C-alpha positions as CSV (number, residue, x, y, z in Angstrom):
1,M,-0.3,0.1,0.2
2,T,1.8,3.1,1.1
3,N,4.9,1.8,1.8
4,R,5.0,0.4,-1.9
5,M,5.3,3.8,-3.2
6,Q,7.6,5.2,-0.1
7,A,9.9,1.9,-1.3
8,R,10.0,2.6,-4.9
9,F,10.9,6.6,-3.5
10,L,13.8,4.8,-1.2
11,N,15.1,2.8,-4.5
12,L,15.7,5.9,-6.4
13,T,17.3,7.8,-3.5
14,L,21.1,6.8,-2.2
15,L,22.3,7.4,1.2
16,L,25.2,10.1,1.1
17,A,28.2,9.5,3.8
18,S,28.0,11.8,6.9
19,L,30.2,14.7,6.4
20,A,32.6,14.7,9.6
21,L,32.0,17.4,12.2
22,P,34.3,18.7,14.6
23,A,34.8,17.9,18.2
24,M,31.3,19.2,20.0
25,A,29.0,18.3,22.3
26,Q,26.7,16.1,20.9
27,P,23.0,17.2,20.6
28,K,20.3,15.3,22.2
29,V,18.3,13.0,19.8
30,T,15.4,11.9,20.8
31,V,13.5,8.7,19.7
32,I,9.8,8.8,18.4
33,D,7.3,5.8,18.4
34,A,3.9,7.0,18.0
35,P,1.4,5.6,21.1
36,G,-0.2,2.4,19.4
37,A,2.8,1.7,17.1
38,G,3.2,-2.1,16.1
39,T,6.6,-3.9,16.8
40,V,5.7,-6.3,14.0
41,S,8.2,-6.4,10.9
42,S,6.5,-8.2,8.0
43,P,7.1,-7.8,4.4
44,I,3.8,-6.1,3.5
45,C,5.0,-3.0,5.4
46,A,8.7,-3.3,4.9
47,P,11.0,-1.4,4.9
48,L,9.0,1.1,6.8
49,C,7.3,-0.7,9.6
50,G,6.6,1.3,12.9
51,T,7.0,4.8,13.2
52,T,8.1,7.2,10.4
53,A,8.6,10.9,11.0
54,Y,8.8,12.9,7.3
55,A,8.7,16.7,8.4
56,I,9.1,19.3,11.2
57,N,7.7,22.9,10.8
58,D,9.1,25.9,12.1
59,L,7.2,25.7,15.7
60,G,8.6,21.9,15.9
61,V,5.4,20.2,14.9
62,I,6.3,16.9,13.1
63,V,3.8,14.9,11.2
64,G,4.6,11.0,9.9
65,S,2.9,7.7,9.4
66,Y,3.0,4.6,12.0
67,T,1.8,0.8,11.3
68,D,0.2,-0.8,14.2
69,A,-0.1,-4.3,15.3
70,K,-2.2,-4.9,12.3
71,I,-0.3,-3.6,10.1
72,V,-2.7,-0.2,9.3
73,P,-1.2,2.7,8.7
74,H,-2.5,5.9,10.6
75,G,-1.4,9.7,10.3
76,F,0.0,11.2,13.2
77,L,0.8,14.7,14.5
78,R,3.3,15.1,17.1
79,Q,3.3,18.4,19.2
80,P,6.9,20.0,20.4
81,D,5.9,19.1,24.0
82,G,5.8,15.4,23.1
83,R,1.7,15.2,22.5
84,F,0.7,12.8,19.6
85,V,-2.5,12.9,17.6
86,S,-3.4,10.1,15.6
87,F,-5.5,10.7,12.5
88,D,-6.9,8.8,9.5
89,A,-8.4,10.2,6.4
90,P,-11.8,9.7,5.5
91,G,-12.1,7.0,3.1
92,A,-8.9,5.4,3.8
93,G,-8.8,1.5,4.3
94,L,-8.3,-0.4,7.5
95,G,-8.4,-3.9,6.5
96,A,-5.7,-6.1,9.1
97,G,-2.7,-7.0,7.3
98,L,-3.2,-4.9,4.1
99,N,-0.8,-2.2,4.5
100,E,-4.0,0.3,3.7
101,G,-4.7,3.4,5.3
102,T,-3.1,6.9,6.1
103,V,0.5,8.8,5.4
104,A,1.0,12.4,6.4
105,Y,3.8,13.4,4.6
106,S,4.6,17.3,4.8
107,I,3.1,20.2,7.4
108,N,3.3,24.1,7.0
109,D,3.9,26.5,9.6
110,L,0.0,27.0,9.9
111,G,-0.3,23.5,10.7
112,A,-1.9,22.5,7.5
113,I,-1.1,19.0,6.4
114,A,-0.7,17.3,3.2
115,G,-0.4,13.5,2.4
116,Q,-2.4,10.4,0.7
117,F,-4.4,7.4,1.6
118,E,-4.9,4.4,0.4
119,D,-8.8,2.8,0.4
120,S,-10.4,-0.6,0.4
121,N,-9.6,-0.9,-3.4
122,L,-6.0,0.0,-3.3
123,V,-6.4,3.3,-4.9
124,F,-4.7,6.1,-3.4
125,H,-5.8,9.7,-2.9
126,G,-4.5,13.1,-1.9
127,F,-5.9,14.9,1.4
128,V,-5.4,18.3,3.4
129,R,-6.2,18.2,6.8
130,D,-6.3,21.9,8.5
131,C,-5.0,22.7,12.1
132,Y,-8.4,22.1,13.3
133,G,-8.6,18.5,12.1
134,F,-10.8,18.9,9.1
135,F,-10.0,16.6,5.9
136,T,-10.4,17.7,2.1
137,T,-9.6,14.6,0.2
138,F,-8.9,14.7,-3.8
139,E,-7.7,13.3,-6.8
140,A,-6.0,14.4,-9.8
141,K,-8.8,14.6,-13.0
142,E,-6.0,11.9,-15.1
143,A,-5.3,9.8,-12.1
144,G,-5.9,5.9,-12.5
145,K,-8.7,4.4,-10.4
146,G,-7.2,1.1,-10.7
147,A,-4.8,-0.8,-7.7
148,N,-1.6,1.0,-7.0
149,Q,-2.7,3.7,-9.1
150,G,-4.1,7.2,-8.1
151,T,-3.1,10.5,-6.3
152,F,0.3,11.0,-4.1
153,A,0.3,14.6,-2.1
154,F,3.6,15.1,-1.0
155,S,4.3,18.8,-0.1
156,I,2.1,21.8,1.4
157,N,3.8,25.1,1.5
158,L,2.7,28.4,3.6
159,E,0.2,29.5,1.4
160,G,-1.6,25.9,0.9
161,A,-0.7,25.2,-2.6
162,I,0.4,21.4,-3.1
163,A,2.8,19.5,-4.9
164,G,2.9,15.7,-5.8
165,T,2.4,12.9,-8.2
166,Y,-0.3,10.6,-9.6
167,V,-0.1,7.3,-11.6
168,D,-2.5,7.3,-14.6
169,S,-4.6,4.3,-15.8
170,N,-1.3,3.3,-17.8
171,N,0.5,3.0,-14.5
172,T,2.6,6.3,-15.7
173,N,4.0,9.2,-12.8
174,H,3.1,12.5,-13.8
175,G,3.6,15.4,-11.5
176,F,0.7,17.9,-10.2
177,E,0.3,21.2,-8.4
178,R,-2.8,22.2,-6.1
179,S,-3.7,25.5,-5.8
180,P,-4.8,26.6,-2.3
181,E,-8.3,26.9,-3.9
182,G,-8.3,23.4,-5.3
183,E,-7.6,23.6,-8.8
184,I,-5.2,20.8,-9.9
185,V,-2.7,21.1,-12.7
186,S,-0.6,18.4,-13.9
187,F,2.6,18.7,-15.5
188,D,5.6,16.9,-16.8
189,P,9.2,18.1,-18.3
190,P,9.5,17.6,-21.8
191,G,10.4,14.1,-22.9
192,S,9.3,12.7,-19.4
193,V,8.3,9.0,-19.0
194,Y,8.1,9.3,-15.4
195,T,7.8,12.8,-13.2
196,Y,8.1,12.9,-9.6
197,P,8.1,15.8,-7.5
198,C,10.1,15.4,-4.3
199,Q,8.6,14.6,-1.2
200,E,7.9,16.9,1.5
201,T,9.7,20.3,0.6
202,C,9.6,20.5,-3.1
203,I,7.1,23.1,-3.3
204,N,8.2,26.6,-2.1
205,S,6.1,29.7,-1.2
206,A,6.0,31.4,-4.1
207,G,4.6,28.3,-5.9
208,I,8.1,26.6,-7.5
209,V,8.1,22.6,-7.8
210,T,11.4,21.0,-7.9
211,G,11.7,17.1,-8.7
212,F,13.3,14.5,-11.1
213,Y,11.8,12.9,-14.2
214,Q,13.1,10.0,-16.5
215,D,13.1,10.7,-20.0
216,V,13.4,8.4,-22.9
217,N,17.0,7.4,-22.8
218,N,16.3,6.3,-19.1
219,A,18.4,9.5,-17.8
220,V,17.2,10.6,-14.6
221,R,17.4,15.0,-14.4
222,G,16.5,17.4,-12.4
223,F,13.6,20.0,-12.7
224,I,12.3,23.3,-11.9
225,R,9.0,24.2,-12.5
226,Y,7.7,27.7,-12.0
227,S,4.2,29.6,-11.1
228,D,3.5,30.8,-14.5
229,G,4.0,26.9,-15.9
230,K,7.1,27.1,-17.5
231,I,10.0,24.0,-16.9
232,F,13.3,24.1,-17.0
233,T,15.3,20.5,-16.5
234,F,19.0,20.4,-15.6
235,D,21.7,18.1,-14.8
236,A,24.4,18.5,-12.3
237,P,28.0,19.6,-13.7
238,G,29.7,16.3,-13.3
239,V,27.0,14.1,-13.9
240,G,27.7,10.6,-14.9
241,T,26.8,8.9,-18.4
242,G,24.5,5.8,-19.3
243,A,23.2,4.2,-16.0
244,N,25.0,6.9,-13.9
245,K,23.2,9.9,-15.3
246,V,21.0,10.6,-12.4
247,T,20.3,14.2,-11.1
248,I,17.7,14.1,-8.0
249,A,16.4,17.4,-6.9
250,A,15.4,17.3,-3.6
251,S,14.2,20.3,-1.8
252,I,14.2,24.1,-2.5
253,N,13.9,26.5,-0.3
254,P,12.0,30.3,-0.5
255,Q,14.5,31.8,-2.6
256,G,14.7,29.1,-5.5
257,A,17.7,27.2,-4.0
258,I,18.0,23.6,-4.8
259,S,19.5,21.0,-3.0
260,G,20.1,17.4,-4.0
261,Y,22.6,14.8,-5.4
262,F,23.9,13.8,-8.4
263,L,26.0,10.1,-9.2
264,D,29.5,10.9,-11.2
265,S,30.5,8.7,-13.7
266,N,32.0,6.0,-11.3
267,G,28.9,5.8,-9.8
268,M,29.5,8.0,-6.6
269,A,27.1,10.6,-4.9
270,H,27.7,14.2,-4.7
271,G,25.6,16.4,-2.9
272,F,24.9,19.9,-4.8
273,I,23.2,23.4,-4.5
274,R,21.5,25.3,-7.4
275,Y,20.9,28.8,-7.1
276,D,17.9,30.3,-9.0
277,E,20.2,31.7,-11.2
278,G,21.4,28.6,-12.3
279,T,24.7,28.3,-10.6
280,Y,25.9,25.3,-8.6
281,N,28.3,24.5,-5.6
282,Y,29.0,20.9,-4.3
283,V,28.0,20.8,-0.4
284,Q,30.8,20.6,1.5
285,R,30.0,21.3,5.1
286,S,26.8,22.1,7.3
287,G,26.0,25.3,8.2
288,G,24.1,27.3,10.9
289,C,20.7,27.1,11.7
290,Q,18.0,29.9,11.4
291,I,14.8,29.8,13.3
292,R,11.7,31.2,12.0
293,R,8.3,31.6,13.8
294,R,5.1,32.3,12.4
295,H,1.6,32.1,14.0
296,G,-0.9,29.1,13.8
297,C,-3.1,26.7,15.3
298,A,-0.6,23.9,14.8
């Protein structure tokens, strides 16, 4: 169910080696397990059985999903003081052992949550949950209605615009953007046979979307889609050829800078930053933190 799509994304992404940090006091790490999360590991929910935290907003509110003892996924919201709220999108399948259910992928600073759920017919749908707990469900117009097809909402910005992907009746992925008013526009970069906006932070406050796609030559390339609908594609400098021609655009900030990684000719992964004017930097070391506060009921 939900983890089939998650596993597909994980198979496209690679784990990058951690950068060495100078000696310093280690920050506190808190392990998060949602109340009611099961301890059962099963091929049905692998590799993401248990509790998975996906996103955190500026107020420290975390969202994600967990599988219970019956392998039913539920969405959760964790407040900064440790309180959990578990929720299921209306229409989500809750059959035992079927790995249907709800996944919350993104939360904005006003407490609005975007995600996806799978119904009892194994069809996926997008949802928005506002900070008062009210749901709006939706699907892209061209989304398929067969098993493992449908709509996946990955990222929500402060204005309430959502970006994600949908699987059509031919099992092909396309990108979409949903306006705060509910209008959905689908898109594909030129030559795309598989379009995948990145998860959690793939749309910024200006409505600019980033992600990656596969072209007819099986190369994986990055893209940036502006709010006027124009799409630009790119390859990171130093990217390999053939099976190693892979550029993954993974996140975009309010200024339009994109971070991600690429494979070189030896299949080695490197991080990159692409600025809005199209210049690049390799990722060398971590920087500082900027804390922003906004009011909301999250």
